[in-house]
C-alpha positions, 0 to 999 in steps of 0.5 A: 829056168827058161831056155831061149831056143836057137840063139845066135851065139856069135851076136852079142846083142842077140845072146845078151837079150836072150840071157836076160830071160834065162839061158840060151840054146846055141843055134845050130846045135842039136835039140833034146831027142835029136841025138847029138850035142845040145849046147846051152849057155848062161851067165854066172855073175852080175859083174857084167850082167843084170837081171833075174838070170844074171847068176843062173849058172853061178853054181854050175861048178858044184855039179858032179859026175852022176848028177842029173839034169832035166831039160823039158822040151815041148812038154817032155822031160829029157834026163841027162847024167853028168859025165865030165867037167872041164875048163876051156879057153873062151875061144874053144869052139870044139865044145859046139861040135856034133856028137855021135850020141845025144849029149847035153853041154852046159857052159858059163864064164869061169871063174865066176865074176870073170870072162877069162875061161869057160866052164863046160859040163857034159851030160849023156842022155839017161835012158 
């Protein structure tokens, strides 16, 4: 799926526009190959959103530890291995913090069809 780069996650209009075209990379977080936390978020339900990407992360919860995720950035694939899955409050901002090693963090609303909490998937760079 397409990833909109450097989306201002604090501005609802900006991120909703980006999410109509895929998923979004949170502005100010790292990028693939840069060695810190890459934060990507997307929708999981048509309850609040429409369009071809409204349910793109609906099955995110099915990912398990040791599953692989590949992000292609500037034509180069970057592979990540999932190591953690958690549900956090929607106000939890620590998931955006830089990390000492490259990490991919994926986020969507949870449970599917609500905006109550956030499902977080964390993956480390596979070498």
